[in-house]
C-alpha positions, 0 to 999 in steps of 0.5 A: 634006836636013836636014843640008844646010839645017843646014850651010848656015844654019851657014855663013851665020852663020859667014860673017856673024860673020867680016864683022862681025868684020873690020868691027869690026877694021878700024874699030878699026885692028886686024888679027884674027889669032890670038896663039898656036899654041894659038889657031891650033889652036883655030881648026883644031878649030873648022873641022874641026867645021864641015867635018864638019857637026857643031855646035860644042858643048863636047863636040864641041870637046873630042873634036875637040880631043883627036883632032887633037892626036894629029897634032901634034909632041910639043913642042906636045902637051906644051905643050898637056897641061901647060895642060890639066893646070892647068885640069882639073877633071873632075866624073867623077873627082871622083865616083870619089873620092867613091865611094872614100871612101864604100866605105872608110866602109863597110868601117870600119862593117863592121869595127866591127860585126864587133868588136861581134859578137866581144865579144858572142860572148865575153860569151855564152861567159863566161855558159855558163862561169859556168853550169857552174861554178855547177852544179859548186858546187851539188854542195857544200853547205859553200860557200853563201857562195861560191854567193851570191857567184856568184849575184850575179856571175851577175846581174851578167853577165846584166844586162851580157849584156842591155845588150850585146844591146840595144846590138847590136841597135841597132847592127845596125839602124843598120848594115842602114839604112847598108848599104841607103843604101851599096847604093843609092849603089853601084847608082848608081856609075861607078867600078870599085874593083878596077881604078881605071877606070869600071864596066860600068854607065857604059860601057853608059850612054856607049855607048848616048848615043854610038850616039844621037849617031852616028845624029844627026850621022853621025860615026864612033865605035869600040868596042874590047874586051880581055882578058888572053890566055886562053893566057898565064893558062893557062900562068901557072896562078897566080890571084894573079899573074893578078889583078896582070897583070890590074891591070897591063893596066887601068893600061896601057889607061888610060895609052894612052887619050885624054882623050876615051876611056872606059875601063872594066872590063866584067867578069871581066877584060874591058876596054873602050874606047869611042873617040868620033869614031874610025873603024875604021882609027883604032881599029885603030892604037890597038889596035896602039899598045896591043899594042906598049905591053903587049908591052914591059911584062913581068911578073916572077913570082918568078924568072920574067920574063913577056911580057904578051899581050892579045887585042883585039876592034874594032867600030864604033858604029852607031845601027840596032844595040843596045848588047847587039849592038854589045858582042856584035860586040866580043867576037866580035872578041875570040874571033876574035883568037885564031884569028890567031897573028900578030895580037893584034886582030881587027875584027868590024863590024856592017853 
């Protein structure tokens, strides 16, 4: 009932605005009409939003903008994508670049401390060697002058060692504080440094958010989980090659995704795609496209040409289930896909 009232109110407002717009246009002696294909397309996106009883917020408009664009001809899509690239200013991507810089700086700090630690070990070794030589000289009574010089040298080395100890302690304190700060930042990151996509923490947050929106606005969204085929990994049996193939898969998943999709690394080489405003049939089509793209992307290992294979699980986003339950459903789909050799993906619905 609430949805019907909302829809009615929104349509009444829309009708009133259209009437006002027509009246003002007539008064000005100008007909109101879109001046370009992009404006016509934008109106089409807005009409679809209203028809689906969704509020025309910037986020929803962006989602429908991307989804409906897939149905347009290639020339129109290229023109629109070119315009979007010119004005693209994705905050999440900026955050990811910032995180890369932080992690790089952290690596530099570790390198510096490692160098200082090595220097300290060398100085300690020098002290032990000096003590050994002094002990040898103590057995000879006719070299008192040499012994005095060595004693003085020993004192100098001891002073230097104490200075180094103090400096190392100070640097270790600074390092520990820096490490704690970086760890806190890392706990809030959204970027997976190994594969160049979003991480598990970000994925879970977005699934939870999308689940709430599905419950509120009653649209359909889907979740895809995928991994490099276990059969393929067993055949290759080369850890470095498997890592490279998994990175290749991550790039392909990112390549086939839409701007509104969330592509993330769930962990242990398992990837996920959150497809907003996408029903199961559309998610299956997306899975099929991804399978074709992967199948046409061969991997070379020495003189071997390896055909990449993947396993995909598809499930629906439903507000009545927890994030964990939906993820388990998608993972079940991945496992089920291994049971059918004729298909690389399987659907596991929460009903």
